[in-house]
VOGU-3710 file (C-alpha; in Angstrom, 3 decimals, decimal comma):
1> mkrsvdrivt> 85,223/68,170/-37,272  83,680/65,166/-35,526  80,925/65,994/-33,044  78,570/63,956/-30,846  75,827/63,219/-33,369  74,827/59,656/-32,515  77,115/59,031/-29,519  79,444/60,895/-27,171  82,694/61,613/-28,989  85,978/61,313/-27,084
11> thtgslprpp> 89,161/63,363/-27,160  91,591/64,943/-24,660  93,601/68,154/-24,296  96,670/67,396/-26,344  99,792/66,526/-24,405  100,527/62,864/-23,746  103,381/60,870/-22,169  106,641/60,913/-24,097  109,046/57,960/-24,401  111,979/58,204/-21,927
21> dlidlirkke> 114,574/58,376/-24,694  112,744/61,279/-26,338  112,564/63,125/-23,017  116,331/62,752/-22,754  116,781/64,178/-26,255  114,514/67,128/-25,429  116,430/67,768/-22,205  119,742/67,851/-24,052  118,312/70,169/-26,673  116,964/72,533/-24,011
31> qgetadqaaf> 120,350/72,581/-22,311  122,022/73,588/-25,546  123,927/70,380/-26,119  124,863/69,654/-29,709  122,264/67,337/-31,134  121,799/65,387/-34,319  118,795/67,279/-35,667  117,949/64,617/-38,213  117,958/61,918/-35,537  115,827/64,087/-33,246
41> aarvraavee> 113,309/64,782/-35,999  113,109/61,080/-36,841  112,511/60,139/-33,203  109,765/62,748/-32,856  108,064/61,498/-36,007  108,156/57,918/-34,733  106,839/59,016/-31,334  103,924/60,839/-32,944  103,013/57,727/-34,906  103,247/55,658/-31,717
51> tvkkqvecgi> 101,076/58,007/-29,665  98,393/58,298/-32,348  98,231/54,525/-32,604  97,848/54,249/-28,822  95,064/56,824/-28,798  93,171/54,890/-31,450  93,649/51,670/-29,477  92,255/53,410/-26,375  89,113/54,455/-28,233  89,882/58,151/-28,655
61> divsdgeegk> 88,000/59,656/-31,600  89,772/62,999/-32,076  93,493/62,416/-31,600  96,546/64,666/-31,369  100,287/64,455/-31,927  100,746/64,340/-28,144  103,033/67,398/-28,327  105,790/64,817/-28,518  108,572/67,077/-29,765  107,784/70,091/-27,572
71> pgyatyiknr> 109,518/70,750/-24,234  106,333/72,375/-22,947  102,929/73,391/-24,238  103,566/77,136/-23,852  107,313/77,736/-23,935  108,065/75,828/-27,132  107,682/79,037/-29,122  110,983/80,437/-27,790  112,832/77,939/-29,985  110,951/78,977/-33,115
81> vtgfggehrv> 111,004/82,776/-33,089  113,554/85,496/-32,515  113,556/87,764/-29,482  114,076/85,278/-26,674  117,778/85,724/-26,030  117,418/87,121/-22,541  118,448/85,533/-19,292  116,740/82,313/-18,260  114,339/83,285/-15,516  111,281/81,910/-13,813
91> pvrpqgeard> 109,029/84,950/-13,463  108,615/86,080/-9,869  104,952/86,581/-9,035  102,899/86,734/-5,876  101,775/83,187/-5,205  98,650/83,062/-3,080  98,921/79,320/-2,501  102,557/79,641/-1,410  101,595/82,288/1,135  98,815/80,162/2,577
101> fpeysarraa> 100,622/76,805/2,451  104,376/77,558/2,427  105,531/74,098/3,546  103,564/72,360/0,822  104,750/74,818/-1,819  108,396/74,361/-0,829  108,044/70,576/-1,002  106,344/70,776/-4,401  109,087/73,036/-5,768  111,794/70,670/-4,527
111> nqatvltrpv> 110,148/67,661/-6,148  109,287/69,300/-9,449  111,305/68,060/-12,402  111,589/70,161/-15,531  113,502/70,442/-18,753  112,104/73,869/-19,482  114,142/77,011/-19,955  112,380/80,356/-19,796  114,450/83,054/-21,491  113,177/86,599/-21,244
121> cngpiewqdf> 112,104/88,423/-24,399  114,829/90,982/-25,154  114,246/91,720/-28,833  111,660/91,857/-31,628  109,668/88,668/-32,134  109,681/87,215/-35,643  109,601/83,727/-37,105  112,963/82,077/-37,640  111,913/78,412/-37,715  108,422/78,142/-39,148
131> aavrsdienl> 109,573/74,846/-40,618  109,066/73,376/-37,136  105,342/74,109/-37,438  105,217/72,472/-40,856  107,051/69,467/-39,452  104,500/69,081/-36,649  101,693/69,243/-39,191  103,354/66,697/-41,445  104,018/64,296/-38,556  100,386/64,265/-37,465
141> glalratnre> 99,176/63,874/-41,036  101,407/60,846/-41,582  100,303/59,274/-38,295  96,634/59,753/-39,126  97,036/58,139/-42,516  98,897/55,226/-40,928  95,907/54,576/-38,654  93,209/55,370/-41,232  91,958/58,276/-39,139  90,739/61,652/-40,377
151> dgfmtaaspg> 90,006/63,615/-37,220  93,026/65,160/-35,550  93,733/68,265/-33,545  96,847/70,249/-32,762  97,511/72,526/-29,837  99,031/75,992/-29,940  99,803/78,402/-27,134  97,755/81,559/-26,751  99,574/84,908/-26,639  98,398/85,316/-23,058
161> visfflgney> 99,868/82,070/-21,763  103,174/82,664/-23,550  103,487/86,046/-21,861  102,630/84,368/-18,542  105,653/82,054/-18,722  108,154/84,069/-20,757  108,926/87,482/-19,309  109,249/90,685/-21,321  112,079/93,215/-21,179  111,770/94,585/-24,696
171> yptveayqea> 108,245/95,725/-25,488  107,054/98,880/-23,697  103,838/97,356/-22,335  102,287/93,965/-21,685  99,725/94,763/-24,357  102,417/95,505/-26,948  104,217/92,287/-26,033  101,068/90,196/-26,398  100,180/91,849/-29,704  103,631/90,969/-31,035
181> lasvmrqeye> 103,127/87,387/-29,913  99,697/87,297/-31,532  101,088/88,500/-34,846  103,449/85,536/-35,099  101,131/82,949/-33,531  98,403/83,845/-36,017  100,517/82,210/-38,737  100,834/79,010/-36,721  97,102/78,951/-35,981  96,206/79,416/-39,632
191> aiaqagfelq> 98,701/76,799/-40,824  97,157/74,190/-38,513  93,660/75,038/-39,705  94,655/75,091/-43,364  96,086/71,595/-42,939  92,589/70,418/-42,030  93,162/69,869/-38,320  91,162/71,235/-35,430  93,090/73,992/-33,654  93,168/73,906/-29,876
201> ldcpdlamsr> 94,137/77,216/-28,309  95,713/76,623/-24,926  94,484/79,489/-22,720  95,235/78,676/-19,060  95,958/82,379/-18,606  92,200/82,986/-18,559  91,915/81,203/-15,193  95,319/80,113/-13,866  96,694/83,640/-13,549  94,080/84,495/-10,909
211> qsqfvdaslg> 95,922/82,621/-8,145  99,326/83,996/-9,146  99,570/87,184/-11,174  96,196/88,574/-10,092  95,837/87,100/-6,608  95,653/90,552/-5,010  93,554/92,161/-7,738  89,815/92,681/-7,609  87,602/90,283/-9,521  86,638/93,206/-11,742
221> dfrkmvarhv> 90,248/93,888/-12,709  90,852/90,192/-13,324  87,808/89,998/-15,577  89,144/92,956/-17,570  92,337/90,992/-18,181  90,347/87,920/-19,255  88,316/90,029/-21,672  91,452/91,588/-23,147  93,082/88,185/-23,659  89,935/86,838/-25,330
231> eivneatkni> 89,937/89,837/-27,671  93,534/89,077/-28,636  92,653/85,445/-29,352  89,641/86,477/-31,404  91,688/88,853/-33,517  94,459/86,304/-34,058  91,959/83,658/-35,224  89,606/85,844/-37,248  90,403/83,948/-40,466  89,628/80,508/-39,005
241> ppeqmrlhlc> 86,071/79,106/-38,849  84,863/78,774/-35,220  83,809/75,165/-35,819  87,439/74,301/-36,518  88,651/75,517/-33,130  88,502/74,653/-29,464  89,640/76,722/-26,489  91,186/75,039/-23,459  90,560/76,725/-20,119  92,684/75,589/-17,177
251> wgnyegphhl> 93,491/76,530/-13,577  96,961/74,980/-13,673  97,691/71,315/-14,267  99,170/70,457/-10,898  98,126/68,634/-7,764  97,742/71,349/-5,157  95,236/73,205/-2,973  93,686/75,333/-5,747  91,659/77,093/-3,041  92,190/80,455/-4,741
261> dvplrdiidi> 91,026/79,333/-8,194  88,570/81,728/-9,757  85,136/80,058/-9,987  84,108/79,122/-13,512  80,873/81,028/-12,979  82,851/84,283/-12,569  84,467/84,131/-16,006  82,355/81,852/-18,185  80,375/84,726/-19,723  83,595/86,228/-21,077
271> vltarpqvis> 85,028/82,869/-22,164  81,884/82,195/-24,200  82,608/85,309/-26,282  85,715/83,623/-27,672  85,421/82,544/-31,299  86,227/78,804/-30,893  83,121/76,659/-30,994  84,319/74,105/-28,434  85,107/75,157/-24,861  87,291/72,745/-22,871
281> feganprheh> 87,433/73,056/-19,073  88,267/71,073/-15,944  85,381/69,009/-14,632  86,861/65,970/-12,901  89,173/67,178/-10,137  87,895/67,816/-6,588  88,092/71,602/-6,897  86,030/71,989/-10,060  83,830/68,908/-10,538  80,895/70,602/-8,782
291> ewaiwkdvrl> 80,828/73,322/-11,434  78,803/71,141/-13,814  75,833/72,697/-12,036  76,468/76,199/-13,413  74,890/75,037/-16,681  71,553/74,982/-14,877  71,747/78,781/-14,870  74,200/79,656/-17,648  72,749/79,339/-21,117  75,153/77,752/-23,557
301> pddkvimpgv> 74,998/79,760/-26,805  73,515/77,849/-29,722  76,834/77,830/-31,587  78,897/76,416/-28,705  79,889/72,893/-27,639  81,410/71,978/-24,272  84,273/69,570/-23,662  84,352/68,985/-19,895  87,150/67,052/-18,304  85,716/63,733/-17,162
311> idsttnfieh> 89,077/62,269/-16,141  91,604/64,056/-13,943  95,125/64,648/-15,220  96,997/65,032/-11,919  96,242/61,821/-10,004  96,968/58,162/-10,601  93,425/57,080/-9,804  91,843/55,421/-12,835  88,296/56,700/-13,004  85,617/54,014/-13,182
321> pelvaqrlvr> 83,781/54,033/-16,532  80,464/54,370/-14,691  81,703/57,562/-13,001  82,778/58,918/-16,383  79,328/58,088/-17,762  77,598/59,796/-14,842  79,603/62,963/-15,418  78,812/63,008/-19,125  75,102/62,366/-18,633  74,871/65,240/-16,144
331> yanlvgrerv> 76,245/67,668/-18,727  74,179/66,194/-21,555  70,962/66,541/-19,588  71,661/70,258/-19,133  73,044/71,373/-22,504  72,017/68,569/-24,879  73,769/65,339/-25,771  74,947/66,601/-29,166  76,759/69,477/-27,480  79,027/67,440/-25,195
341> iagsdcgfgt> 82,425/65,947/-26,020  84,323/63,821/-23,490  87,719/65,232/-22,581  90,393/65,292/-19,906  90,971/68,042/-17,361  94,332/68,844/-18,940  97,288/67,090/-20,551  99,396/64,213/-19,304  102,652/65,679/-20,597  102,437/69,473/-20,387
351> naasntvdsr> 106,102/69,512/-19,380  108,286/66,923/-21,076  109,931/65,775/-17,840  107,270/66,434/-15,224  104,446/63,941/-15,522  102,464/63,462/-12,317  100,577/60,525/-13,783  102,469/57,357/-14,687  102,457/56,909/-18,448  100,791/53,487/-18,419
361> iawaklrsma> 98,150/54,771/-16,022  97,522/57,776/-18,281  96,663/55,431/-21,134  94,449/53,361/-18,822  92,586/56,521/-17,819  91,953/57,337/-21,481  90,619/53,815/-22,087  88,322/54,191/-19,106  87,071/57,509/-20,506  86,202/55,847/-23,814
371> egaalaskel> 84,395/53,036/-22,001  82,483/55,575/-19,929  81,516/57,545/-23,027  80,117/54,347/-24,539  78,029/53,750/-21,416  76,748/57,309/-21,482  75,886/56,974/-25,162  73,757/53,913/-24,473  71,821/55,886/-21,895  71,460/59,041/-23,976
381> w> 70,592/57,540/-27,385
//
């Protein structure tokens, strides 16, 4: 896949704004309303072509399908496999931020829009609609050909993040549940890779779960969980070349205090044992931008590339290209210019109906990132 050989290459983390009419179709589908499947499929295909074209126009080198047809980056799998016939439920977990800032958390919950349903797993997990994966692959392939592009990536949820959002009442242990998820997701991962696309494994569970599921656990116990989840990912992707994969690390794509986020320094050694060559992480928001400095002390393995977020995905500020360039140059000076790819902190459409950033502003932010990468390239080459 494309790498920063003679300039800083640009990409993002996958999800992008969806057209309002498509959001409405997704909402109806999630609510179980009878839908014209052919019409829905046609609208998704058109939306993928539209979003790829916009990415190219913004100067993005490695583009995605925008996750246009998915209700959410992690929960989409419930519509494609068996076993998720249980009651719709938002898992109840200790929320450290809610305890410390209850008024803010209540206001955020009241203002949060969603189309997502979260049924509990109550039966064995097996594929029942693998055709949906093939359709996603076909849609991106068509859109790339229409724009004369070759480099595309597709996102797929990790077993750990699926288990984070979709509860389990069937498998005897969390480990057994995640292994069952890994056995089906492996087929999706391999199909994406076999199609020639770069596979992005969405793994927010490696960091985000610290301030929720593991807020009262010791750092040692949390690190054991991270290591176990990385092992599951490595096993599920053992047939895919590392250079064809990226891993996205995230602390939760929401505007909030994030004061309980686990420091990158506390988990990066484990994350770097994951098989994907490219490691994507937040680097633009106020809670994590300072962590660029860990690369002064942490040695990036020779076979790894970093994809720091140089634009934030939760605010409507449009980053100045010079700021983007400064961020990229800082990383390049520490790990090498060829080992840096410009990315976003997270997606702009992780939930089909809950986009913090205005869609037109999201595209402007991506254009600014491309302009900043060009400035950084002039300085570095």
